[in-house]
FIKOLZA-1660 file (N, C-alpha, C; in steps of 0.1 Angstrom, whole numbers, plus 5000, padded with zeros to 4 digits):
% residues 259
   i   px   py   pz ch aa at
   1 4071 2951 7246  A  X  N
   1 4064 2963 7250  A  X CA
   1 4051 2961 7257  A  X  C
   2 4045 2952 7251  A  X  N
   2 4033 2946 7261  A  X CA
   2 4021 2954 7255  A  X  C
   3 4022 2959 7241  A  X  N
   3 4008 2966 7239  A  X CA
   3 3999 2956 7234  A  X  C
   4 3985 2963 7237  A  X  N
   4 3975 2953 7229  A  X CA
   4 3974 2956 7216  A  X  C
   5 3963 2948 7211  A  X  N
   5 3964 2946 7198  A  X CA
   5 3957 2959 7186  A  X  C
   6 3950 2969 7193  A  X  N
   6 3944 2976 7184  A  X CA
   6 3952 2986 7175  A  X  C
   7 3963 2985 7175  A  X  N
   7 3974 2995 7168  A  X CA
   7 3980 2985 7154  A  X  C
   8 3975 2973 7155  A  X  N
   8 3977 2964 7143  A  X CA
   8 3972 2968 7129  A  X  C
   9 3982 2969 7120  A  X  N
   9 3976 2969 7106  A  X CA
   9 3971 2958 7099  A  X  C
  10 3970 2958 7086  A  X  N
  10 3963 2945 7080  A  X CA
  10 3975 2934 7080  A  X  C
  11 3987 2939 7081  A  X  N
  11 3999 2930 7083  A  X CA
  11 4002 2923 7095  A  X  C
  12 3994 2930 7103  A  X  N
  12 3998 2924 7117  A  X CA
  12 4009 2931 7124  A  X  C
  13 4012 2944 7120  A  X  N
  13 4023 2950 7128  A  X CA
  13 4018 2964 7132  A  X  C
  14 4027 2972 7140  A  X  N
  14 4023 2983 7147  A  X CA
  14 4026 2994 7137  A  X  C
  15 4015 3003 7133  A  X  N
  15 4018 3012 7122  A  X CA
  15 4029 3022 7129  A  X  C
  16 4031 3026 7140  A  X  N
  16 4040 3038 7144  A  X CA
  16 4048 3032 7152  A  X  C
  17 4052 3018 7150  A  X  N
  17 4063 3013 7159  A  X CA
  17 4078 3021 7156  A  X  C
  18 4083 3028 7170  A  X  N
  18 4095 3032 7169  A  X CA
  18 4092 3048 7167  A  X  C
  19 4085 3053 7165  A  X  N
  19 4084 3066 7158  A  X CA
  19 4081 3073 7172  A  X  C
  20 4086 3087 7170  A  X  N
  20 4086 3096 7180  A  X CA
  20 4075 3106 7180  A  X  C
  21 4065 3111 7186  A  X  N
  21 4052 3119 7185  A  X CA
  21 4052 3129 7196  A  X  C
  22 4049 3140 7192  A  X  N
  22 4048 3152 7202  A  X CA
  22 4033 3156 7198  A  X  C
  23 4024 3156 7211  A  X  N
  23 4012 3157 7209  A  X CA
  23 4008 3171 7218  A  X  C
  24 4004 3180 7214  A  X  N
  24 4001 3192 7221  A  X CA
  24 3986 3192 7225  A  X  C
  25 3982 3198 7234  A  X  N
  25 3971 3197 7240  A  X CA
  25 3966 3183 7244  A  X  C
  26 3976 3175 7250  A  X  N
  26 3975 3161 7248  A  X CA
  26 3967 3158 7264  A  X  C
  27 3963 3164 7274  A  X  N
  27 3959 3162 7285  A  X CA
  27 3942 3160 7286  A  X  C
  28 3936 3161 7275  A  X  N
  28 3920 3157 7275  A  X CA
  28 3916 3156 7262  A  X  C
  29 3905 3152 7261  A  X  N
  29 3899 3151 7246  A  X CA
  29 3903 3145 7236  A  X  C
  30 3906 3150 7224  A  X  N
  30 3912 3147 7214  A  X CA
  30 3924 3143 7215  A  X  C
  31 3932 3154 7221  A  X  N
  31 3948 3152 7225  A  X CA
  31 3951 3139 7232  A  X  C
  32 3942 3138 7243  A  X  N
  32 3947 3125 7249  A  X CA
  32 3941 3111 7241  A  X  C
  33 3931 3110 7236  A  X  N
  33 3927 3103 7226  A  X CA
  33 3938 3098 7218  A  X  C
  34 3943 3109 7212  A  X  N
  34 3954 3107 7200  A  X CA
  34 3968 3100 7207  A  X  C
  35 3971 3106 7217  A  X  N
  35 3984 3102 7225  A  X CA
  35 3982 3087 7230  A  X  C
  36 3970 3082 7233  A  X  N
  36 3968 3068 7239  A  X CA
  36 3968 3060 7224  A  X  C
  37 3961 3065 7215  A  X  N
  37 3962 3058 7200  A  X CA
  37 3976 3056 7195  A  X  C
  38 3983 3067 7197  A  X  N
  38 3997 3066 7191  A  X CA
  38 4004 3056 7198  A  X  C
  39 4005 3057 7210  A  X  N
  39 4011 3046 7222  A  X CA
  39 4008 3032 7217  A  X  C
  40 3993 3030 7216  A  X  N
  40 3993 3015 7212  A  X CA
  40 3997 3012 7200  A  X  C
  41 3997 3020 7192  A  X  N
  41 4006 3020 7177  A  X CA
  41 4019 3018 7176  A  X  C
  42 4025 3019 7190  A  X  N
  42 4039 3015 7191  A  X CA
  42 4047 3030 7192  A  X  C
  43 4043 3040 7188  A  X  N
  43 4050 3052 7191  A  X CA
  43 4056 3056 7204  A  X  C
  44 4065 3063 7206  A  X  N
  44 4068 3071 7217  A  X CA
  44 4063 3085 7219  A  X  C
  45 4056 3087 7230  A  X  N
  45 4045 3099 7228  A  X CA
  45 4052 3110 7239  A  X  C
  46 4051 3123 7234  A  X  N
  46 4055 3136 7244  A  X CA
  46 4042 3141 7245  A  X  C
  47 4036 3140 7258  A  X  N
  47 4023 3145 7260  A  X CA
  47 4023 3158 7264  A  X  C
  48 4020 3169 7259  A  X  N
  48 4022 3184 7259  A  X CA
  48 4008 3191 7264  A  X  C
  49 4009 3196 7276  A  X  N
  49 3998 3205 7280  A  X CA
  49 3999 3215 7291  A  X  C
  50 3994 3224 7293  A  X  N
  50 3997 3236 7302  A  X CA
  50 3994 3231 7315  A  X  C
  51 3982 3218 7314  A  X  N
  51 3974 3214 7328  A  X CA
  51 3982 3202 7333  A  X  C
  52 3993 3201 7342  A  X  N
  52 4000 3191 7344  A  X CA
  52 3992 3178 7349  A  X  C
  53 3980 3182 7356  A  X  N
  53 3972 3170 7363  A  X CA
  53 3968 3164 7353  A  X  C
  54 3962 3169 7341  A  X  N
  54 3955 3164 7329  A  X CA
  54 3969 3155 7322  A  X  C
  55 3980 3161 7322  A  X  N
  55 3990 3152 7316  A  X CA
  55 3991 3141 7324  A  X  C
  56 3994 3142 7336  A  X  N
  56 3996 3127 7344  A  X CA
  56 3985 3120 7340  A  X  C
  57 3972 3121 7339  A  X  N
  57 3963 3111 7338  A  X CA
  57 3964 3106 7324  A  X  C
  58 3970 3114 7314  A  X  N
  58 3972 3110 7299  A  X CA
  58 3984 3097 7299  A  X  C
  59 3992 3103 7307  A  X  N
  59 4005 3093 7307  A  X CA
  59 4002 3080 7318  A  X  C
  60 3991 3082 7324  A  X  N
  60 3986 3067 7332  A  X CA
  60 3981 3058 7322  A  X  C
  61 3971 3065 7314  A  X  N
  61 3964 3060 7305  A  X CA
  61 3972 3052 7294  A  X  C
  62 3982 3058 7292  A  X  N
  62 3994 3053 7277  A  X CA
  62 4000 3041 7286  A  X  C
  63 4005 3044 7299  A  X  N
  63 4011 3033 7306  A  X CA
  63 4004 3019 7310  A  X  C
  64 3991 3024 7310  A  X  N
  64 3982 3014 7310  A  X CA
  64 3979 3003 7302  A  X  C
  65 3982 3009 7289  A  X  N
  65 3982 2999 7278  A  X CA
  65 3997 2996 7273  A  X  C
  66 4005 2998 7281  A  X  N
  66 4022 2994 7278  A  X CA
  66 4029 3002 7269  A  X  C
  67 4025 3013 7268  A  X  N
  67 4029 3025 7262  A  X CA
  67 4042 3030 7266  A  X  C
  68 4050 3040 7259  A  X  N
  68 4062 3043 7264  A  X CA
  68 4058 3060 7262  A  X  C
  69 4056 3069 7273  A  X  N
  69 4057 3084 7271  A  X CA
  69 4062 3090 7279  A  X  C
  70 4067 3105 7275  A  X  N
  70 4070 3116 7288  A  X CA
  70 4060 3126 7285  A  X  C
  71 4060 3133 7298  A  X  N
  71 4050 3143 7301  A  X CA
  71 4056 3158 7302  A  X  C
  72 4050 3167 7296  A  X  N
  72 4057 3182 7294  A  X CA
  72 4046 3191 7300  A  X  C
  73 4049 3202 7304  A  X  N
  73 4040 3213 7306  A  X CA
  73 4046 3222 7296  A  X  C
  74 4036 3225 7288  A  X  N
  74 4037 3233 7277  A  X CA
  74 4028 3244 7273  A  X  C
  75 4032 3255 7272  A  X  N
  75 4023 3267 7269  A  X CA
  75 4025 3270 7254  A  X  C
  76 4019 3269 7245  A  X  N
  76 4023 3270 7231  A  X CA
  76 4024 3286 7227  A  X  C
  77 4021 3293 7237  A  X  N
  77 4023 3308 7235  A  X CA
  77 4038 3312 7241  A  X  C
  78 4043 3303 7246  A  X  N
  78 4058 3303 7253  A  X CA
  78 4068 3295 7245  A  X  C
  79 4077 3303 7239  A  X  N
  79 4086 3296 7231  A  X CA
  79 4096 3289 7238  A  X  C
  80 4101 3295 7250  A  X  N
  80 4109 3290 7260  A  X CA
  80 4104 3273 7263  A  X  C
  81 4092 3275 7267  A  X  N
  81 4085 3260 7272  A  X CA
  81 4086 3252 7262  A  X  C
  82 4085 3255 7248  A  X  N
  82 4083 3245 7238  A  X CA
  82 4098 3241 7236  A  X  C
  83 4108 3250 7234  A  X  N
  83 4121 3246 7233  A  X CA
  83 4126 3236 7243  A  X  C
  84 4122 3241 7255  A  X  N
  84 4127 3230 7265  A  X CA
  84 4122 3213 7266  A  X  C
  85 4110 3214 7259  A  X  N
  85 4104 3200 7256  A  X CA
  85 4110 3194 7246  A  X  C
  86 4111 3201 7233  A  X  N
  86 4116 3199 7222  A  X CA
  86 4135 3192 7228  A  X  C
  87 4142 3199 7233  A  X  N
  87 4156 3196 7239  A  X CA
  87 4154 3181 7247  A  X  C
  88 4143 3181 7257  A  X  N
  88 4141 3168 7264  A  X CA
  88 4138 3156 7255  A  X  C
  89 4128 3160 7246  A  X  N
  89 4125 3147 7236  A  X CA
  89 4135 3143 7229  A  X  C
  90 4146 3150 7224  A  X  N
  90 4155 3147 7215  A  X CA
  90 4168 3139 7225  A  X  C
  91 4168 3145 7238  A  X  N
  91 4178 3139 7247  A  X CA
  91 4173 3124 7250  A  X  C
  92 4160 3123 7248  A  X  N
  92 4155 3110 7255  A  X CA
  92 4154 3100 7243  A  X  C
  93 4150 3105 7231  A  X  N
  93 4147 3097 7220  A  X CA
  93 4154 3100 7208  A  X  C
  94 4161 3111 7205  A  X  N
  94 4171 3113 7196  A  X CA
  94 4165 3116 7181  A  X  C
  95 4152 3119 7181  A  X  N
  95 4144 3123 7165  A  X CA
  95 4130 3127 7171  A  X  C
  96 4125 3132 7161  A  X  N
  96 4108 3137 7161  A  X CA
  96 4107 3134 7149  A  X  C
  97 4092 3123 7147  A  X  N
  97 4088 3119 7137  A  X CA
  97 4075 3126 7132  A  X  C
  98 4067 3131 7143  A  X  N
  98 4055 3134 7143  A  X CA
  98 4051 3144 7151  A  X  C
  99 4047 3157 7147  A  X  N
  99 4038 3167 7155  A  X CA
  99 4024 3169 7152  A  X  C
 100 4016 3166 7162  A  X  N
 100 4002 3169 7163  A  X CA
 100 3999 3183 7169  A  X  C
 101 3995 3194 7160  A  X  N
 101 3993 3205 7169  A  X CA
 101 3979 3206 7170  A  X  C
 102 3975 3199 7182  A  X  N
 102 3961 3197 7187  A  X CA
 102 3958 3208 7195  A  X  C
 103 3967 3217 7204  A  X  N
 103 3961 3226 7214  A  X CA
 103 3953 3237 7207  A  X  C
 104 3943 3240 7214  A  X  N
 104 3933 3250 7212  A  X CA
 104 3923 3253 7224  A  X  C
 105 3919 3267 7220  A  X  N
 105 3911 3271 7229  A  X CA
 105 3899 3278 7222  A  X  C
 106 3887 3281 7226  A  X  N
 106 3875 3288 7224  A  X CA
 106 3872 3299 7231  A  X  C
 107 3870 3313 7227  A  X  N
 107 3863 3322 7234  A  X CA
 107 3853 3328 7225  A  X  C
 108 3840 3324 7225  A  X  N
 108 3830 3329 7217  A  X CA
 108 3824 3338 7220  A  X  C
 109 3819 3347 7210  A  X  N
 109 3811 3359 7212  A  X CA
 109 3808 3365 7197  A  X  C
 110 3796 3372 7197  A  X  N
 110 3793 3376 7185  A  X CA
 110 3803 3387 7181  A  X  C
 111 3805 3389 7169  A  X  N
 111 3816 3398 7165  A  X CA
 111 3813 3412 7168  A  X  C
 112 3803 3417 7172  A  X  N
 112 3798 3428 7174  A  X CA
 112 3804 3431 7191  A  X  C
 113 3802 3422 7197  A  X  N
 113 3805 3419 7210  A  X CA
 113 3819 3415 7216  A  X  C
 114 3825 3410 7205  A  X  N
 114 3839 3404 7208  A  X CA
 114 3849 3414 7211  A  X  C
 115 3855 3410 7223  A  X  N
 115 3865 3420 7226  A  X CA
 115 3880 3416 7220  A  X  C
 116 3888 3427 7218  A  X  N
 116 3905 3425 7215  A  X CA
 116 3909 3412 7222  A  X  C
 117 3907 3412 7235  A  X  N
 117 3915 3402 7240  A  X CA
 117 3911 3389 7239  A  X  C
 118 3896 3387 7237  A  X  N
 118 3891 3374 7231  A  X CA
 118 3898 3371 7220  A  X  C
 119 3899 3380 7207  A  X  N
 119 3902 3379 7199  A  X CA
 119 3916 3371 7198  A  X  C
 120 3927 3383 7202  A  X  N
 120 3939 3379 7203  A  X CA
 120 3944 3367 7211  A  X  C
 121 3935 3365 7221  A  X  N
 121 3938 3351 7230  A  X CA
 121 3940 3341 7219  A  X  C
 122 3926 3339 7212  A  X  N
 122 3924 3327 7207  A  X CA
 122 3934 3327 7194  A  X  C
 123 3939 3338 7190  A  X  N
 123 3951 3339 7177  A  X CA
 123 3961 3332 7183  A  X  C
 124 3965 3339 7196  A  X  N
 124 3978 3334 7199  A  X CA
 124 3979 3318 7205  A  X  C
 125 3968 3312 7210  A  X  N
 125 3972 3298 7211  A  X CA
 125 3970 3290 7197  A  X  C
 126 3959 3292 7191  A  X  N
 126 3953 3285 7180  A  X CA
 126 3959 3284 7167  A  X  C
 127 3965 3298 7166  A  X  N
 127 3975 3302 7152  A  X CA
 127 3987 3303 7155  A  X  C
 128 3992 3312 7161  A  X  N
 128 4005 3314 7166  A  X CA
 128 4014 3304 7173  A  X  C
 129 4006 3295 7183  A  X  N
 129 4006 3285 7187  A  X CA
 129 4013 3272 7179  A  X  C
 130 4006 3272 7169  A  X  N
 130 4008 3262 7158  A  X CA
 130 4021 3265 7152  A  X  C
 131 4024 3278 7147  A  X  N
 131 4035 3282 7142  A  X CA
 131 4048 3281 7151  A  X  C
 132 4044 3284 7166  A  X  N
 132 4056 3280 7172  A  X CA
 132 4062 3269 7176  A  X  C
 133 4051 3259 7176  A  X  N
 133 4055 3244 7179  A  X CA
 133 4061 3239 7166  A  X  C
 134 4057 3242 7156  A  X  N
 134 4062 3236 7141  A  X CA
 134 4074 3241 7139  A  X  C
 135 4076 3256 7143  A  X  N
 135 4091 3263 7141  A  X CA
 135 4100 3253 7146  A  X  C
 136 4098 3248 7159  A  X  N
 136 4104 3243 7170  A  X CA
 136 4112 3229 7165  A  X  C
 137 4104 3225 7157  A  X  N
 137 4105 3209 7153  A  X CA
 137 4112 3211 7139  A  X  C
 138 4110 3219 7130  A  X  N
 138 4110 3220 7114  A  X CA
 138 4126 3214 7113  A  X  C
 139 4135 3220 7119  A  X  N
 139 4147 3218 7114  A  X CA
 139 4153 3205 7119  A  X  C
 140 4147 3199 7130  A  X  N
 140 4150 3187 7133  A  X CA
 140 4146 3176 7122  A  X  C
 141 4132 3178 7116  A  X  N
 141 4129 3169 7106  A  X CA
 141 4134 3170 7093  A  X  C
 142 4139 3185 7089  A  X  N
 142 4148 3187 7078  A  X CA
 142 4162 3181 7080  A  X  C
 143 4166 3179 7088  A  X  N
 143 4180 3170 7090  A  X CA
 143 4176 3157 7087  A  X  C
 144 4166 3152 7095  A  X  N
 144 4161 3135 7095  A  X CA
 144 4156 3134 7079  A  X  C
 145 4154 3144 7070  A  X  N
 145 4146 3143 7060  A  X CA
 145 4135 3134 7060  A  X  C
 146 4128 3139 7069  A  X  N
 146 4116 3128 7071  A  X CA
 146 4107 3135 7083  A  X  C
 147 4094 3132 7084  A  X  N
 147 4086 3140 7092  A  X CA
 147 4073 3142 7090  A  X  C
 148 4063 3146 7098  A  X  N
 148 4049 3145 7097  A  X CA
 148 4042 3156 7106  A  X  C
 149 4038 3165 7100  A  X  N
 149 4030 3177 7107  A  X CA
 149 4015 3176 7106  A  X  C
 150 4008 3174 7116  A  X  N
 150 3992 3173 7118  A  X CA
 150 3987 3187 7125  A  X  C
 151 3979 3194 7116  A  X  N
 151 3971 3206 7125  A  X CA
 151 3959 3201 7126  A  X  C
 152 3952 3205 7137  A  X  N
 152 3941 3204 7138  A  X CA
 152 3932 3215 7136  A  X  C
 153 3925 3216 7124  A  X  N
 153 3915 3225 7119  A  X CA
 153 3900 3222 7125  A  X  C
 154 3890 3222 7118  A  X  N
 154 3877 3224 7123  A  X CA
 154 3869 3224 7112  A  X  C
 155 3855 3219 7112  A  X  N
 155 3847 3222 7100  A  X CA
 155 3844 3239 7102  A  X  C
 156 3846 3245 7109  A  X  N
 156 3844 3257 7113  A  X CA
 156 3854 3265 7104  A  X  C
 157 3867 3257 7102  A  X  N
 157 3878 3263 7095  A  X CA
 157 3875 3262 7080  A  X  C
 158 3864 3256 7076  A  X  N
 158 3857 3255 7065  A  X CA
 158 3849 3262 7059  A  X  C
 159 3837 3266 7070  A  X  N
 159 3823 3270 7064  A  X CA
 159 3824 3282 7075  A  X  C
 160 3830 3284 7085  A  X  N
 160 3829 3294 7095  A  X CA
 160 3815 3291 7106  A  X  C
 161 3813 3297 7114  A  X  N
 161 3803 3295 7126  A  X CA
 161 3798 3308 7130  A  X  C
 162 3787 3311 7136  A  X  N
 162 3783 3319 7143  A  X CA
 162 3790 3322 7155  A  X  C
 163 3792 3333 7160  A  X  N
 163 3799 3336 7172  A  X CA
 163 3816 3331 7175  A  X  C
 164 3819 3329 7163  A  X  N
 164 3832 3323 7163  A  X CA
 164 3844 3330 7152  A  X  C
 165 3841 3343 7152  A  X  N
 165 3853 3349 7144  A  X CA
 165 3865 3348 7145  A  X  C
 166 3869 3347 7160  A  X  N
 166 3886 3343 7162  A  X CA
 166 3889 3329 7160  A  X  C
 167 3877 3319 7164  A  X  N
 167 3882 3308 7163  A  X CA
 167 3881 3301 7145  A  X  C
 168 3873 3307 7139  A  X  N
 168 3872 3303 7126  A  X CA
 168 3884 3309 7118  A  X  C
 169 3888 3320 7121  A  X  N
 169 3901 3328 7116  A  X CA
 169 3913 3318 7118  A  X  C
 170 3915 3312 7131  A  X  N
 170 3926 3304 7133  A  X CA
 170 3923 3290 7127  A  X  C
 171 3913 3287 7124  A  X  N
 171 3912 3270 7120  A  X CA
 171 3914 3274 7102  A  X  C
 172 3909 3284 7096  A  X  N
 172 3911 3287 7083  A  X CA
 172 3926 3289 7083  A  X  C
 173 3935 3295 7091  A  X  N
 173 3948 3299 7091  A  X CA
 173 3957 3288 7091  A  X  C
 174 3952 3276 7099  A  X  N
 174 3963 3264 7100  A  X CA
 174 3959 3258 7087  A  X  C
 175 3951 3255 7080  A  X  N
 175 3948 3250 7069  A  X CA
 175 3958 3256 7058  A  X  C
 176 3957 3269 7059  A  X  N
 176 3968 3276 7049  A  X CA
 176 3983 3273 7050  A  X  C
 177 3984 3270 7064  A  X  N
 177 3998 3267 7068  A  X CA
 177 4003 3255 7063  A  X  C
 178 3992 3244 7063  A  X  N
 178 3993 3231 7059  A  X CA
 178 3998 3230 7044  A  X  C
 179 3988 3237 7037  A  X  N
 179 3990 3237 7022  A  X CA
 179 4004 3243 7019  A  X  C
 180 4007 3253 7023  A  X  N
 180 4019 3260 7024  A  X CA
 180 4034 3252 7027  A  X  C
 181 4031 3245 7039  A  X  N
 181 4042 3236 7043  A  X CA
 181 4044 3223 7033  A  X  C
 182 4032 3219 7031  A  X  N
 182 4031 3207 7017  A  X CA
 182 4040 3210 7007  A  X  C
 183 4037 3220 7003  A  X  N
 183 4044 3228 6990  A  X CA
 183 4060 3228 6995  A  X  C
 184 4062 3237 7005  A  X  N
 184 4075 3241 7008  A  X CA
 184 4085 3227 7014  A  X  C
 185 4081 3218 7020  A  X  N
 185 4087 3205 7029  A  X CA
 185 4085 3194 7023  A  X  C
 186 4076 3193 7012  A  X  N
 186 4074 3179 7006  A  X CA
 186 4086 3174 7001  A  X  C
 187 4092 3181 6994  A  X  N
 187 4109 3175 6987  A  X CA
 187 4117 3171 6995  A  X  C
 188 4117 3177 7011  A  X  N
 188 4124 3172 7020  A  X CA
 188 4120 3160 7029  A  X  C
 189 4108 3153 7025  A  X  N
 189 4104 3142 7032  A  X CA
 189 4093 3145 7042  A  X  C
 190 4089 3158 7045  A  X  N
 190 4080 3160 7053  A  X CA
 190 4066 3162 7048  A  X  C
 191 4057 3156 7054  A  X  N
 191 4043 3155 7050  A  X CA
 191 4036 3169 7058  A  X  C
 192 4024 3173 7054  A  X  N
 192 4018 3183 7063  A  X CA
 192 4005 3183 7059  A  X  C
 193 3993 3178 7070  A  X  N
 193 3981 3174 7065  A  X CA
 193 3972 3183 7076  A  X  C
 194 3962 3182 7075  A  X  N
 194 3949 3188 7084  A  X CA
 194 3936 3178 7085  A  X  C
 195 3930 3180 7097  A  X  N
 195 3921 3174 7100  A  X CA
 195 3911 3186 7106  A  X  C
 196 3897 3186 7099  A  X  N
 196 3888 3192 7104  A  X CA
 196 3877 3182 7111  A  X  C
 197 3877 3182 7124  A  X  N
 197 3865 3176 7132  A  X CA
 197 3854 3182 7132  A  X  C
 198 3842 3174 7131  A  X  N
 198 3828 3182 7133  A  X CA
 198 3826 3183 7147  A  X  C
 199 3813 3179 7152  A  X  N
 199 3811 3180 7168  A  X CA
 199 3813 3168 7175  A  X  C
 200 3823 3167 7184  A  X  N
 200 3830 3156 7191  A  X CA
 200 3827 3158 7205  A  X  C
 201 3828 3144 7210  A  X  N
 201 3824 3144 7226  A  X CA
 201 3833 3147 7236  A  X  C
 202 3838 3160 7236  A  X  N
 202 3850 3164 7243  A  X CA
 202 3845 3175 7256  A  X  C
 203 3855 3178 7265  A  X  N
 203 3852 3188 7271  A  X CA
 203 3846 3198 7267  A  X  C
 204 3853 3204 7256  A  X  N
 204 3849 3217 7251  A  X CA
 204 3835 3219 7249  A  X  C
 205 3826 3209 7246  A  X  N
 205 3812 3210 7245  A  X CA
 205 3804 3212 7259  A  X  C
 206 3813 3212 7269  A  X  N
 206 3805 3210 7280  A  X CA
 206 3796 3224 7284  A  X  C
 207 3799 3233 7275  A  X  N
 207 3790 3245 7280  A  X CA
 207 3778 3246 7271  A  X  C
 208 3777 3236 7263  A  X  N
 208 3764 3237 7254  A  X CA
 208 3754 3232 7261  A  X  C
 209 3742 3237 7261  A  X  N
 209 3732 3231 7265  A  X CA
 209 3724 3221 7257  A  X  C
 210 3721 3209 7266  A  X  N
 210 3719 3193 7262  A  X CA
 210 3709 3197 7251  A  X  C
 211 3701 3206 7250  A  X  N
 211 3689 3207 7240  A  X CA
 211 3695 3212 7226  A  X  C
 212 3706 3220 7228  A  X  N
 212 3714 3223 7215  A  X CA
 212 3723 3214 7210  A  X  C
 213 3727 3207 7220  A  X  N
 213 3733 3193 7213  A  X CA
 213 3725 3183 7206  A  X  C
 214 3713 3180 7215  A  X  N
 214 3705 3171 7208  A  X CA
 214 3702 3177 7194  A  X  C
 215 3699 3190 7189  A  X  N
 215 3696 3195 7178  A  X CA
 215 3709 3193 7168  A  X  C
 216 3721 3194 7172  A  X  N
 216 3732 3192 7166  A  X CA
 216 3733 3178 7159  A  X  C
 217 3730 3166 7170  A  X  N
 217 3732 3154 7167  A  X CA
 217 3722 3152 7153  A  X  C
 218 3708 3157 7157  A  X  N
 218 3699 3157 7145  A  X CA
 218 3706 3158 7132  A  X  C
 219 3716 3169 7129  A  X  N
 219 3717 3174 7117  A  X CA
 219 3729 3163 7112  A  X  C
 220 3734 3157 7120  A  X  N
 220 3746 3147 7116  A  X CA
 220 3738 3135 7110  A  X  C
 221 3743 3133 7097  A  X  N
 221 3736 3121 7090  A  X CA
 221 3738 3106 7098  A  X  C
 222 3751 3105 7104  A  X  N
 222 3751 3094 7113  A  X CA
 222 3743 3092 7125  A  X  C
 223 3739 3105 7128  A  X  N
 223 3727 3105 7141  A  X CA
 223 3735 3108 7154  A  X  C
 224 3745 3111 7154  A  X  N
 224 3754 3111 7168  A  X CA
 224 3767 3121 7166  A  X  C
 225 3772 3125 7179  A  X  N
 225 3782 3131 7180  A  X CA
 225 3795 3123 7176  A  X  C
 226 3803 3130 7170  A  X  N
 226 3820 3118 7170  A  X CA
 226 3825 3117 7183  A  X  C
 227 3831 3107 7185  A  X  N
 227 3841 3104 7197  A  X CA
 227 3855 3107 7194  A  X  C
 228 3862 3112 7206  A  X  N
 228 3876 3115 7204  A  X CA
 228 3886 3105 7194  A  X  C
 229 3882 3091 7201  A  X  N
 229 3891 3084 7193  A  X CA
 229 3888 3079 7177  A  X  C
 230 3878 3087 7172  A  X  N
 230 3876 3085 7158  A  X CA
 230 3885 3095 7151  A  X  C
 231 3890 3107 7160  A  X  N
 231 3898 3116 7151  A  X CA
 231 3910 3111 7154  A  X  C
 232 3912 3106 7166  A  X  N
 232 3926 3097 7169  A  X CA
 232 3935 3088 7160  A  X  C
 233 3921 3079 7155  A  X  N
 233 3924 3071 7147  A  X CA
 233 3929 3076 7130  A  X  C
 234 3923 3090 7129  A  X  N
 234 3924 3093 7117  A  X CA
 234 3942 3101 7117  A  X  C
 235 3943 3107 7128  A  X  N
 235 3955 3114 7131  A  X CA
 235 3969 3100 7129  A  X  C
 236 3964 3089 7134  A  X  N
 236 3974 3077 7136  A  X CA
 236 3977 3072 7122  A  X  C
 237 3965 3072 7114  A  X  N
 237 3967 3067 7099  A  X CA
 237 3976 3079 7093  A  X  C
 238 3974 3091 7093  A  X  N
 238 3981 3101 7088  A  X CA
 238 3995 3101 7090  A  X  C
 239 3998 3098 7104  A  X  N
 239 4012 3098 7108  A  X CA
 239 4019 3086 7103  A  X  C
 240 4012 3075 7099  A  X  N
 240 4017 3060 7095  A  X CA
 240 4023 3061 7080  A  X  C
 241 4032 3049 7078  A  X  N
 241 4036 3051 7064  A  X CA
 241 4027 3047 7055  A  X  C
 242 4012 3040 7059  A  X  N
 242 4003 3039 7053  A  X CA
 242 3998 3052 7043  A  X  C
 243 3998 3062 7051  A  X  N
 243 3997 3075 7042  A  X CA
 243 4008 3083 7037  A  X  C
 244 4019 3076 7031  A  X  N
 244 4032 3081 7026  A  X CA
 244 4030 3092 7015  A  X  C
 245 4018 3089 7007  A  X  N
 245 4015 3101 6997  A  X CA
 245 4004 3109 6999  A  X  C
 246 4000 3110 7012  A  X  N
 246 3993 3119 7016  A  X CA
 246 3997 3132 7020  A  X  C
 247 3997 3144 7012  A  X  N
 247 4002 3155 7017  A  X CA
 247 3994 3169 7010  A  X  C
 248 3994 3178 7021  A  X  N
 248 3987 3187 7020  A  X CA
 248 3970 3187 7020  A  X  C
 249 3967 3176 7028  A  X  N
 249 3952 3173 7026  A  X CA
 249 3946 3177 7036  A  X  C
 250 3932 3182 7033  A  X  N
 250 3926 3186 7047  A  X CA
 250 3913 3174 7046  A  X  C
 251 3914 3168 7058  A  X  N
 251 3902 3158 7059  A  X CA
 251 3891 3160 7068  A  X  C
 252 3879 3161 7064  A  X  N
 252 3867 3163 7073  A  X CA
 252 3866 3149 7080  A  X  C
 253 3864 3151 7094  A  X  N
 253 3858 3137 7100  A  X CA
 253 3849 3143 7109  A  X  C
 254 3833 3144 7103  A  X  N
 254 3823 3150 7110  A  X CA
 254 3810 3142 7108  A  X  C
 255 3812 3130 7106  A  X  N
 255 3799 3125 7105  A  X CA
 255 3792 3126 7091  A  X  C
 256 3795 3136 7083  A  X  N
 256 3786 3141 7072  A  X CA
 256 3779 3153 7076  A  X  C
 257 3782 3160 7088  A  X  N
 257 3773 3171 7091  A  X CA
 257 3772 3183 7081  A  X  C
 258 3780 3186 7072  A  X  N
 258 3782 3197 7065  A  X CA
 258 3775 3193 7050  A  X  C
 259 3772 3181 7048  A  X  N
 259 3765 3179 7037  A  X CA
 259 3753 3184 7034  A  X  C
% end
């Protein structure tokens, strides 16, 4: 396969060798870093995003490290596009081992100023989108008697945040989904876990003034923003057999900002 060595575990083997992984929101930021990391670990990766230019860039990055991947235009609010993607993944690779529900948006406003449209759009993508994608793969995982579902929550999903009623509601919600799925699906060999990133250097922070970002960095005990690769590393561990007894967990990866 020609993969380079960063996917090696302590035994010198690739953690995700032969596993098939679907990553939504895989066109940029944490999604792209996760897709590349999974490929380095030996996974076959389905890169899903609404932006096909971004998908193509992620595919190029994966192929640059010798990985195997397919790209799909997926709108997580559109069940038809999800179904077509799942059908093609099954046709190509015959199984689905991991779903990373990473796709998400923000439309921030104070609650008193938030419009119904802003609220509903974020709910549709960040919460219903997770439901739609997981619903599309769960029967396959049940038939396999194995699988791993990973939801992108946020520290906002633990503590709330000013101006993010809609976003916080979704990120609390996907934790509730993980807790429920861990109970319902664990006996069928399917694990469900969530990651709560802190402030990560991604395009989603692009609209935040430099002065505000500096203030955020100062609140982090480690003294810096997180890197997308640091979230991707956690996802890769959770998807691997090394985390085979981790189910229903909510893992904060924030540099300690909430302490």
